[in-house]
C-alpha positions as CSV (number, residue, x, y, z in Angstrom):
1,M,0.0,0.1,0.0
2,G,2.8,2.5,-0.6
3,G,3.8,4.6,-3.4
4,N,1.8,5.9,-6.6
5,T,1.2,4.4,-9.8
6,D,2.1,6.0,-13.0
7,D,-0.9,8.0,-13.0
8,A,-0.2,10.8,-10.6
9,R,-3.5,12.6,-10.6
10,P,-4.6,14.1,-7.3
11,E,-7.5,12.4,-5.6
12,R,-10.7,13.4,-6.9
13,A,-12.8,15.0,-4.0
14,G,-16.3,14.5,-5.6
15,T,-19.4,14.9,-3.6
16,A,-19.6,12.7,-0.7
17,R,-23.0,11.3,-1.0
18,P,-24.5,7.7,-0.4
19,P,-24.8,5.2,-3.2
20,D,-27.9,5.8,-5.6
21,G,-28.7,3.9,-8.8
22,D,-25.4,3.3,-10.5
23,W,-23.5,5.7,-8.5
24,L,-21.5,3.5,-5.8
25,G,-21.1,6.2,-3.3
26,T,-17.6,7.1,-4.0
27,P,-15.5,8.5,-7.0
28,F,-12.9,5.8,-6.7
29,L,-15.4,3.1,-7.8
30,R,-17.0,3.1,-11.4
31,F,-20.0,1.0,-12.3
32,E,-20.4,0.2,-16.2
33,R,-23.0,-1.7,-17.8
34,L,-21.9,-3.9,-20.7
35,G,-25.1,-5.2,-21.9
36,S,-26.3,-7.7,-19.5
37,V,-23.3,-7.7,-17.2
38,A,-21.7,-5.0,-15.2
39,V,-18.1,-3.9,-14.4
40,C,-17.0,-2.5,-10.9
41,T,-13.5,-0.8,-11.3
42,V,-11.5,0.1,-8.4
43,D,-9.9,3.4,-9.4
44,R,-7.9,5.3,-6.8
45,P,-4.3,5.6,-8.3
46,N,-3.1,8.1,-5.8
47,A,-3.6,5.7,-3.0
48,R,-2.6,2.5,-5.0
49,N,-6.3,1.5,-4.8
50,A,-6.3,1.2,-1.0
51,M,-10.0,0.9,0.1
52,T,-11.8,3.4,2.2
53,A,-14.9,2.3,4.1
54,A,-17.0,3.9,1.4
55,M,-15.2,1.8,-1.2
56,Y,-15.5,-1.4,0.5
57,F,-19.4,-0.5,1.1
58,G,-19.6,0.6,-2.6
59,V,-18.5,-3.0,-3.8
60,R,-20.9,-4.5,-1.6
61,Y,-23.6,-2.2,-2.9
62,A,-22.5,-3.0,-6.6
63,V,-23.1,-6.7,-5.8
64,D,-26.6,-6.1,-4.4
65,R,-27.3,-3.7,-7.3
66,V,-26.7,-6.5,-9.8
67,N,-28.6,-9.1,-7.9
68,Q,-31.6,-6.6,-7.7
69,D,-31.6,-5.4,-11.4
70,P,-33.5,-7.8,-13.7
71,Q,-31.3,-6.2,-16.7
72,L,-28.1,-7.5,-15.2
73,A,-26.9,-11.1,-15.1
74,G,-23.6,-10.7,-13.4
75,L,-20.7,-8.6,-12.0
76,L,-17.0,-8.3,-12.9
77,I,-14.7,-6.8,-10.4
78,T,-11.3,-5.3,-11.4
79,G,-8.8,-2.7,-10.6
80,T,-6.7,-0.2,-12.6
81,G,-2.8,0.0,-13.1
82,D,-0.6,-2.5,-11.4
83,V,-3.0,-2.9,-8.4
84,F,-6.3,-4.7,-7.8
85,I,-7.1,-4.1,-4.3
86,P,-4.3,-4.0,-1.6
87,G,-6.6,-3.9,1.4
88,G,-8.0,-1.1,3.7
89,D,-6.7,2.4,3.8
90,L,-5.4,2.8,7.3
91,G,-5.3,6.4,7.4
92,H,-8.1,8.9,8.6
93,G,-10.1,11.6,6.9
94,A,-11.1,9.7,3.8
95,P,-12.1,12.0,1.0
96,D,-15.2,10.0,0.0
97,D,-16.8,9.7,3.6
98,W,-20.4,10.2,3.3
99,G,-21.2,9.0,7.0
100,G,-22.7,5.7,7.0
101,P,-19.5,3.6,6.0
102,M,-17.6,5.1,9.0
103,L,-19.6,2.8,11.1
104,F,-17.5,0.1,9.8
105,G,-18.0,-3.7,10.4
106,M,-18.1,-6.9,8.5
107,D,-21.7,-6.2,7.6
108,N,-20.5,-3.4,5.4
109,T,-17.9,-5.4,3.6
110,P,-18.4,-7.1,0.3
111,F,-17.1,-10.6,1.3
112,D,-20.2,-12.6,2.4
113,A,-22.3,-10.7,-0.2
114,I,-20.0,-12.1,-2.9
115,R,-20.0,-15.5,-1.4
116,H,-23.7,-15.8,-1.2
117,S,-24.6,-13.8,-4.4
118,R,-27.2,-15.5,-6.5
119,K,-25.8,-13.9,-9.7
120,P,-22.2,-14.7,-10.6
121,V,-19.3,-12.5,-9.6
122,V,-16.0,-12.8,-11.3
123,T,-12.7,-10.9,-10.4
124,A,-10.0,-9.8,-12.8
125,V,-7.0,-9.5,-10.7
126,N,-4.8,-7.1,-12.5
127,G,-2.1,-6.8,-10.0
128,I,-1.5,-6.6,-6.2
129,A,-4.2,-8.3,-4.1
130,Q,-3.8,-8.4,-0.5
131,G,-6.0,-8.1,2.6
132,G,-9.5,-7.6,1.6
133,G,-8.5,-7.8,-2.1
134,L,-7.4,-11.3,-1.6
135,L,-10.6,-12.1,0.2
136,I,-12.7,-10.7,-2.5
137,A,-10.8,-12.8,-5.1
138,M,-11.3,-15.9,-3.1
139,M,-15.0,-15.5,-2.6
140,S,-15.7,-14.8,-6.3
141,D,-17.1,-17.5,-8.5
142,V,-14.2,-17.3,-11.0
143,T,-10.9,-15.6,-10.4
144,V,-8.8,-14.7,-13.4
145,A,-5.4,-13.4,-12.5
146,S,-2.7,-11.4,-14.5
147,D,0.7,-13.1,-14.7
148,R,1.9,-10.0,-12.8
149,A,-0.5,-10.4,-9.9
150,T,0.6,-11.1,-6.5
151,F,-1.2,-12.1,-3.3
152,R,-0.6,-11.6,0.4
153,A,-2.4,-11.8,3.8
154,P,-0.5,-9.5,6.0
155,E,-3.1,-9.2,8.7
156,V,-1.1,-10.5,11.6
157,Y,1.6,-8.1,11.0
158,R,-1.1,-5.4,11.6
159,G,-2.1,-6.9,14.9
160,I,-5.5,-8.4,13.4
161,A,-6.7,-12.0,14.0
162,D,-8.4,-12.3,10.8
163,T,-10.7,-15.2,11.7
164,G,-12.2,-15.1,8.0
165,Y,-8.9,-15.9,6.6
166,A,-8.2,-18.5,9.2
167,Q,-11.5,-20.3,8.1
168,Y,-11.4,-19.7,4.5
169,L,-7.8,-20.2,3.4
170,P,-7.4,-23.6,4.8
171,A,-10.5,-24.7,3.1
172,Q,-9.3,-23.2,-0.3
173,I,-5.5,-24.1,-0.3
174,G,-5.1,-26.5,2.5
175,P,-3.8,-25.8,6.1
176,A,-0.1,-26.0,5.4
177,R,-0.1,-23.3,2.7
178,A,-2.7,-21.3,4.7
179,K,-0.2,-21.2,7.7
180,D,2.7,-20.1,5.5
181,M,0.6,-17.2,4.2
182,L,-0.9,-16.1,7.3
183,Y,2.2,-16.6,9.9
184,T,4.9,-15.3,7.6
185,G,2.9,-12.7,5.4
186,R,4.8,-14.0,2.4
187,V,4.1,-12.9,-1.1
188,V,2.5,-15.5,-3.4
189,T,3.1,-15.1,-7.1
190,A,0.6,-15.6,-9.8
191,A,2.1,-19.0,-10.7
192,E,1.9,-20.2,-7.2
193,A,-1.7,-19.0,-6.7
194,L,-2.7,-21.0,-9.8
195,D,-0.8,-24.2,-8.5
196,W,-2.4,-23.8,-5.0
197,G,-5.9,-23.3,-6.2
198,L,-6.0,-19.6,-5.0
199,V,-7.2,-18.6,-8.4
200,A,-8.8,-20.3,-11.3
201,R,-6.8,-19.1,-14.3
202,V,-3.7,-17.1,-14.9
203,V,-3.3,-15.1,-18.3
204,P,-1.0,-12.5,-19.8
205,H,-1.5,-9.2,-18.2
206,E,-3.1,-7.5,-21.3
207,E,-5.8,-10.3,-21.5
208,V,-6.9,-10.4,-17.9
209,R,-10.0,-8.3,-18.3
210,D,-11.2,-9.8,-21.6
211,V,-10.8,-13.3,-20.3
212,A,-12.5,-12.5,-17.0
213,L,-15.5,-10.9,-18.9
214,E,-15.8,-13.9,-21.2
215,A,-15.7,-16.1,-18.0
216,L,-18.4,-14.1,-16.6
217,R,-20.5,-14.2,-19.8
218,A,-20.1,-18.0,-19.7
219,C,-21.3,-18.3,-16.1
220,C,-24.3,-16.1,-17.0
221,R,-25.4,-18.7,-19.8
222,G,-26.0,-21.1,-17.1
223,A,-29.6,-21.8,-15.7
224,P,-29.9,-19.2,-12.7
225,E,-31.6,-21.5,-10.3
226,A,-29.3,-24.6,-10.9
227,R,-26.3,-22.3,-10.9
228,A,-27.3,-20.9,-7.6
229,D,-28.0,-24.2,-6.1
230,V,-24.7,-25.6,-6.9
231,K,-23.0,-22.3,-5.6
232,R,-24.9,-22.8,-2.2
233,V,-23.4,-26.2,-1.8
234,I,-19.7,-25.0,-2.7
235,A,-20.1,-21.9,-0.5
236,A,-21.0,-24.1,2.6
237,H,-17.4,-25.7,2.0
238,Y,-15.9,-22.7,3.6
239,G,-17.9,-23.0,6.9
240,T,-18.5,-20.1,9.1
241,Y,-15.8,-17.9,10.8
242,D,-15.5,-16.5,14.4
243,R,-17.0,-13.1,14.0
244,M,-16.9,-12.2,17.8
245,T,-13.2,-13.0,18.0
246,M,-12.5,-10.9,14.8
247,D,-14.4,-7.9,16.1
248,K,-12.5,-8.1,19.4
249,S,-9.2,-8.2,17.7
250,V,-10.0,-5.3,15.3
251,Y,-10.6,-2.8,18.1
252,G,-7.8,-4.5,20.5
253,A,-4.4,-3.2,21.6
254,E,-2.4,-5.1,19.0
255,A,-4.4,-3.8,16.0
256,R,-4.0,-0.2,17.5
257,E,-0.2,-0.8,17.6
258,G,-0.3,-2.5,14.3
259,W,-2.0,0.7,12.7
260,L,0.4,3.0,14.5
261,A,3.4,1.1,13.1
262,F,2.0,0.9,9.7
263,S,1.3,4.8,9.5
264,Q,4.8,5.5,11.1
265,R,6.6,3.1,8.6
266,R,8.2,1.0,11.5
267,N,8.0,-2.4,12.9
268,P,5.3,-3.0,15.7
269,G,6.6,-2.9,19.2
270,W,6.0,-6.8,19.7
271,V,8.8,-7.4,17.2
272,P,11.9,-8.6,19.1
273,E,14.7,-6.2,18.7
274,D,17.0,-8.6,16.7
275,L,14.4,-9.4,14.5
276,R,13.3,-6.0,13.3
277,T,13.5,-4.8,9.6
278,P,14.0,-1.3,8.3
279,G,10.4,0.3,7.6
280,R,7.1,-1.3,7.9
281,L,6.3,-5.0,7.7
């Protein structure tokens, strides 16, 4: 979540107002209709697509919007530049805050909405995917990744006991690889992600959006009720996560220190002196 993309445009202030129609409640998300499918594009280059609370809520709203619109059959989620979604913006004073999303909790995030969406949701992972970005990719029905994409789950380095990852990652890639990702915060390449079953397909970077769109259109050709019934069985494979423990952790002392360390570009205080690295983890 550091540095800028090649696009050095200043953040667009826009008018902070709640979602309405195809407006997703933030200038950093675009909602486009391409016939019977919709595309939600994360576009906040000045902050490397870091997600504000309004942006997370906006993706959730996009999923609901597609499910409620009889003219739409499915949704594609993608990003811009070399970043898909790097996780949440750990700063304050988000320029797109319209009030509601600052009451931030798991109910306002898109993860469960994607997992239980009756209409198909496909992701085109165009670059860095970590934190919530990785979870969006995992919960999607088909995930197509650029050969430049990377994946990471750094939550324990931020002091957060992400029980969602603790539940979902072992179900998706097995306990050994899940522990490697969650405990070490390692970066997983696109090739590894394909081999592990973290994503469905890896394609050349220039083709990722087109291939993902064709995958979405193929999903939309299936019988809606039959597809939804199959999805319900697959979604149950992930089980349920410990929401109470995660809520406690997010507002706990370790998470506060993790946020301070990240914002101050240093290691958290719990890291032993001889194991500290330059800059943030």
